C-alpha positions as CSV (number, residue, x, y, z in Angstrom):
1,M,-42.0,5.6,6.6
2,E,-44.3,7.2,4.1
3,K,-42.7,8.7,0.9
4,G,-43.0,12.3,-0.3
5,N,-45.7,13.8,-2.6
6,V,-43.3,16.2,-4.3
7,I,-40.0,14.9,-5.5
8,L,-36.9,17.5,-5.6
9,G,-34.0,16.6,-7.6
10,V,-30.8,17.9,-6.0
11,D,-27.4,18.4,-7.9
12,V,-24.8,18.7,-5.2
13,S,-21.4,20.5,-5.6
14,K,-19.0,21.8,-3.0
15,N,-20.5,25.4,-2.6
16,T,-23.8,25.1,-4.1
17,L,-27.1,23.0,-4.6
18,D,-29.4,23.1,-7.4
19,F,-32.9,22.1,-6.6
20,C,-35.5,21.3,-9.4
21,C,-39.0,20.0,-9.5
22,A,-39.3,18.4,-12.8
23,R,-43.1,17.9,-12.9
24,R,-43.3,21.5,-12.5
25,G,-40.2,22.6,-14.1
26,I,-39.2,25.2,-11.5
27,H,-35.5,25.4,-10.2
28,I,-33.5,27.2,-7.5
29,R,-29.8,27.5,-6.8
30,T,-28.8,27.9,-3.2
31,G,-25.5,27.9,-1.3
32,N,-24.5,24.4,0.3
33,D,-24.8,26.4,4.1
34,S,-27.3,27.6,6.2
35,K,-28.0,30.6,4.3
36,G,-28.8,28.6,1.3
37,F,-30.9,26.1,3.3
38,A,-33.1,29.1,4.7
39,L,-33.4,30.4,1.0
40,L,-34.7,26.9,0.1
41,G,-37.3,27.0,2.7
42,K,-38.5,30.6,1.5
43,W,-38.6,29.3,-2.1
44,C,-40.6,26.3,-1.1
45,R,-43.2,28.4,0.8
46,Q,-43.5,30.6,-2.3
47,E,-44.0,27.6,-4.8
48,G,-46.5,26.0,-2.2
49,I,-44.1,22.9,-1.6
50,D,-44.6,21.4,1.8
51,L,-41.0,20.3,2.8
52,K,-42.5,17.9,5.4
53,A,-44.1,15.9,2.4
54,T,-41.0,16.2,0.1
55,L,-38.7,13.6,-1.0
56,F,-35.0,14.8,-1.9
57,V,-33.5,12.7,-4.6
58,L,-29.6,13.3,-4.9
59,E,-26.5,11.5,-5.8
60,Y,-23.6,10.3,-3.8
61,T,-20.9,12.6,-3.9
62,G,-18.5,11.4,-1.5
63,G,-18.9,14.0,1.2
64,Y,-20.3,17.3,-0.1
65,E,-23.8,16.2,0.4
66,Y,-23.4,15.7,4.0
67,R,-24.0,19.2,5.4
68,F,-27.4,19.1,3.3
69,L,-28.3,15.6,4.9
70,Q,-27.6,16.9,8.3
71,Y,-30.1,19.8,7.5
72,C,-32.7,17.4,6.6
73,Q,-32.1,15.2,9.5
74,S,-32.7,18.3,11.9
75,R,-36.1,19.1,10.3
76,G,-37.1,15.5,9.5
77,Y,-37.0,15.9,6.0
78,R,-36.9,12.8,3.8
79,Y,-34.2,12.1,1.5
80,C,-32.7,9.3,-0.8
81,R,-29.3,9.1,-2.5
82,I,-28.7,7.1,-5.7
83,P,-25.4,6.2,-7.2
84,G,-24.6,8.5,-10.1
85,M,-24.1,5.6,-12.7
86,E,-27.5,4.3,-12.0
87,I,-29.0,7.8,-13.0
88,K,-26.6,8.6,-15.9
89,R,-27.7,5.0,-17.4
90,S,-31.3,5.8,-17.0
91,M,-31.2,8.9,-18.9
92,G,-30.7,7.6,-22.5
93,M,-29.3,9.9,-25.0
94,V,-28.5,13.2,-23.4
95,R,-26.6,16.1,-24.7
96,G,-24.8,19.1,-22.9
97,K,-24.3,19.4,-19.1
98,S,-25.1,21.8,-16.4
99,D,-26.1,21.8,-12.7
100,R,-29.3,23.0,-13.4
101,A,-29.9,20.2,-16.3
102,D,-28.5,17.7,-13.8
103,S,-30.8,18.7,-11.1
104,F,-33.8,18.4,-13.7
105,R,-32.5,14.8,-14.7
106,I,-32.2,13.6,-11.1
107,G,-35.8,14.8,-10.4
108,R,-37.2,13.2,-13.4
109,Y,-35.6,9.9,-12.4
110,G,-36.9,10.3,-9.0
111,E,-40.4,10.8,-10.0
112,E,-40.2,7.8,-12.7
113,K,-38.7,5.5,-9.9
114,S,-40.8,6.8,-6.8
115,A,-42.4,3.6,-6.5
116,R,-39.3,1.8,-5.5
117,L,-37.4,4.9,-3.8
118,D,-37.3,4.6,0.1
119,P,-36.3,7.4,2.2
120,E,-33.0,6.5,3.9
121,K,-32.7,6.2,7.6
122,P,-30.7,8.8,9.6
123,L,-26.9,9.2,9.2
124,N,-24.5,7.6,11.7
125,T,-21.8,9.8,12.2
126,N,-19.7,6.9,13.3
127,F,-19.6,5.3,9.9
128,I,-19.1,8.4,8.0
129,R,-16.2,9.1,10.4
130,L,-14.8,5.5,9.8
131,K,-14.9,5.8,6.2
132,Q,-13.0,9.0,6.1
133,L,-10.4,7.6,8.3
134,L,-9.9,4.5,6.3
135,A,-9.7,6.5,3.3
136,F,-7.3,8.7,4.4
137,R,-5.3,5.9,5.9
138,K,-5.4,4.3,2.4
139,R,-3.9,7.5,1.0
140,L,-1.2,7.4,3.4
141,V,-0.1,3.7,2.8
142,R,-0.1,4.4,-1.0
143,E,2.1,7.4,-0.3
144,N,4.5,5.1,1.9
145,A,4.5,2.6,-1.3
146,G,5.8,5.3,-3.5
147,Y,8.5,6.3,-1.2
148,K,9.7,3.0,-0.5
149,T,9.8,2.4,-4.2
150,S,12.0,5.5,-4.8
151,V,14.3,4.6,-2.0
152,K,15.1,1.2,-3.4
153,E,15.3,2.3,-7.0
154,R,18.0,5.1,-5.9
155,Q,20.1,2.4,-3.9
156,T,20.1,0.2,-6.7
157,M,21.2,2.9,-9.1
158,Y,23.6,4.2,-7.0
159,P,25.0,1.6,-4.7
160,G,28.3,3.7,-3.7
161,L,26.4,6.6,-2.7
162,R,26.6,7.2,1.0
163,K,24.7,10.3,1.7
164,D,21.8,10.9,-0.7
165,E,19.5,13.6,0.4
166,L,16.6,12.2,-1.6
167,V,16.9,8.9,0.2
168,R,17.0,10.6,3.5
169,I,13.9,12.9,2.9
170,S,12.0,9.8,1.6
171,K,12.8,7.8,4.8
172,E,11.8,10.8,7.1
173,K,8.5,10.8,5.0
174,I,7.9,7.2,5.6
175,R,8.5,7.5,9.4
176,A,6.2,10.4,9.6
177,N,3.3,8.5,7.7
178,N,3.9,5.7,9.8
179,R,3.2,7.7,12.9
180,Y,0.2,9.1,11.3
181,I,-1.2,5.8,10.1
182,E,-0.8,4.6,14.0
183,K,-2.8,7.5,15.1
184,I,-5.5,6.9,12.6
185,E,-5.8,3.1,13.6
186,R,-6.1,4.3,17.2
187,E,-8.8,6.3,16.3
188,I,-10.7,3.7,14.1
189,M,-10.5,1.3,17.0
190,E,-11.8,3.7,19.4
191,I,-14.8,4.2,17.5
192,I,-15.3,0.5,16.9
193,Q,-14.8,-0.1,20.8
194,G,-17.1,2.6,21.8
195,D,-20.1,1.1,20.1
196,Q,-21.2,-2.4,21.7
197,D,-22.7,-3.8,18.4
198,M,-19.9,-2.5,16.3
199,Q,-17.3,-4.3,19.0
200,V,-19.3,-7.5,18.9
201,N,-19.6,-7.7,15.1
202,Y,-15.7,-6.9,14.8
203,R,-14.9,-9.7,17.2
204,L,-17.0,-12.1,15.4
205,I,-15.8,-11.4,11.7
206,T,-11.9,-11.3,12.9
207,S,-12.6,-14.8,14.3
208,V,-12.5,-15.7,10.2
209,K,-9.1,-16.6,9.1
210,G,-7.7,-14.3,6.8
211,I,-10.0,-11.4,8.0
212,G,-7.7,-8.6,9.6
213,R,-8.1,-5.6,11.4
214,I,-8.6,-3.3,8.3
215,N,-10.6,-5.6,6.3
216,A,-13.0,-5.9,9.3
217,C,-13.2,-2.0,10.0
218,M,-13.9,-1.5,6.4
219,T,-16.7,-4.1,6.2
220,I,-18.2,-2.7,9.2
221,A,-18.2,0.9,8.0
222,Y,-19.4,0.0,4.4
223,T,-22.1,-2.3,5.6
224,E,-23.2,0.1,8.3
225,N,-22.3,-2.7,10.8
226,F,-24.4,-5.2,8.6
227,T,-27.4,-3.1,8.5
228,S,-27.4,-1.5,5.0
229,F,-26.3,-5.0,3.8
230,T,-27.9,-8.0,5.3
231,D,-27.3,-10.4,2.5
232,A,-23.9,-11.7,1.7
233,R,-24.8,-12.0,-2.2
234,K,-25.7,-8.3,-2.4
235,Y,-22.5,-7.2,-0.8
236,A,-20.4,-9.5,-2.8
237,V,-21.8,-7.9,-6.0
238,Y,-21.2,-4.5,-4.6
239,V,-17.7,-5.4,-3.8
240,G,-17.4,-7.0,-7.4
241,V,-16.6,-10.7,-6.9
242,I,-20.0,-12.0,-8.0
243,P,-19.7,-13.0,-11.9
244,F,-22.6,-12.2,-14.4
245,E,-23.5,-14.0,-17.6
246,R,-22.4,-12.5,-20.9
247,T,-24.6,-14.2,-23.9
248,S,-26.5,-12.7,-26.6
249,G,-28.6,-14.9,-29.1
250,I,-26.1,-17.3,-30.8
251,S,-23.4,-14.9,-31.6
252,I,-22.1,-14.0,-28.2
253,R,-21.1,-16.7,-25.7
254,G,-18.7,-15.0,-23.4
255,R,-17.4,-16.5,-20.0
256,K,-19.1,-15.2,-16.8
257,R,-17.3,-11.9,-15.7
258,V,-17.4,-9.8,-12.7
259,S,-18.8,-6.2,-13.2
260,H,-16.8,-3.1,-13.1
261,L,-19.4,-1.1,-11.2
262,A,-18.1,-2.2,-7.9
263,N,-16.3,-0.9,-4.7
264,K,-12.7,-1.5,-5.9
265,E,-11.2,-0.3,-2.6
266,L,-13.0,-3.1,-0.6
267,K,-12.3,-5.6,-3.5
268,Q,-8.6,-4.8,-3.2
269,E,-8.5,-5.1,0.5
270,L,-9.9,-8.5,0.2
271,N,-7.1,-9.5,-2.1
272,Q,-4.9,-9.7,0.9
273,A,-7.5,-11.3,3.1
274,A,-7.9,-14.1,0.2
275,K,-4.1,-14.7,0.1
276,S,-3.7,-14.8,3.8
277,A,-6.7,-17.2,4.0
278,I,-5.1,-19.8,1.4
279,V,-2.0,-20.1,3.5
280,H,-3.1,-20.1,6.8
281,D,-6.7,-22.0,6.5
282,D,-6.3,-25.6,5.7
283,E,-9.9,-25.8,4.3
284,I,-9.7,-22.8,1.9
285,G,-6.1,-23.8,1.1
286,T,-7.3,-27.1,0.0
287,Y,-10.2,-25.7,-2.0
288,A,-8.1,-23.2,-3.8
289,Q,-5.4,-26.0,-4.7
290,R,-8.3,-27.9,-6.0
291,K,-9.8,-25.1,-8.1
292,L,-6.6,-24.0,-9.5
293,E,-6.2,-27.3,-11.6
294,C,-8.7,-26.0,-13.8
295,K,-9.0,-22.3,-13.2
296,P,-6.7,-19.4,-13.5
297,Y,-5.3,-18.0,-10.2
298,P,-7.3,-14.6,-10.2
299,L,-10.5,-16.4,-10.7
300,V,-9.8,-18.7,-7.7
301,L,-8.8,-15.7,-5.7
302,N,-12.2,-14.2,-6.4
303,N,-13.9,-17.4,-5.2
304,V,-11.9,-17.3,-2.0
305,K,-13.1,-13.6,-1.4
306,F,-16.7,-14.7,-1.9
307,K,-16.2,-17.4,0.4
308,L,-14.7,-15.0,3.2
309,I,-17.7,-12.8,2.6
310,L,-20.1,-15.6,3.2
311,R,-18.3,-16.5,6.6
312,M,-18.4,-13.2,7.7
313,F,-22.1,-12.7,7.1
314,S,-22.6,-16.2,8.7
315,V,-20.9,-15.6,12.0
316,V,-22.7,-12.1,12.2
317,K,-26.0,-13.9,11.5
318,R,-25.4,-16.7,14.2
319,K,-23.6,-14.4,16.6
320,K,-21.1,-17.0,17.1
321,E,-17.3,-16.8,16.2
322,Y,-16.1,-18.8,13.4
323,I,-15.5,-22.6,14.1
324,K,-13.3,-24.7,11.7
325,N,-15.2,-27.4,10.1
326,Y,-18.6,-26.1,11.6
327,R,-21.7,-28.2,10.9
328,S,-25.3,-26.9,11.7
329,V,-27.3,-29.3,13.7
330,A,-31.0,-29.5,12.0
């Protein structure tokens, strides 16, 4: 796929879009809707910008950009999304902040890094929907945890109180949320089972002991069914289970540590998978016990998470379910 000859930085917000061509120092603000997109086209024609030869560079915003991306796809325009932290750290020292200034900085970043920026492939609405459902399910699960804690605390504080309106309401909320969680999980599985490739990979990775339904669905959603991440180590870095060296000269000799720049939701879900694997998988259990003799538990848990990621990517690559004590024949 060819790259754009013109780079337009885009600062995305809920209701507006700021476009800037840093090279020419021109800017326009439009609405984040069909009228705004029409205004963008008119402005580009006036400025002599060929949208077919343009690469839009924007940050991930978690959802506000999807309307604009759908517009780009419908017209065949190229775009590239970059993590906001990467752009921020590339700016050096900056003072002040505004949507116009941010669009200029994004555009300048795109021009400086144009040699390594590749246009993204078309959005798959299934993955977008999966992420939305999983995120909302997580919110309901956390809400339930809060209600359960509240019920337990009140029952401990007031053991003789037979009728507690707060406990009754909390339990009703828990039951209602459980119904919503079940409904969301059914829709998640309908999406997985409605796509042949996702269904196959779901079956493969759930054959790995410790990887349950939610971990499998999250892995498929965030790897886009193992297409956006094809290397297990790169995905492990994204999740935050690979340690990095911390040394400098002769004064700093720190231990290797994982980076906080990671998807902590995925990492947290893998915690339960790792704990389950230690209990139910003899090989991983033995491995963990051996490591615990000289390493702290959180570090060993991290090692187990990495093993699970390696196994998931391995079974998908081989197109075979996980086999205990599998040895490849060369």
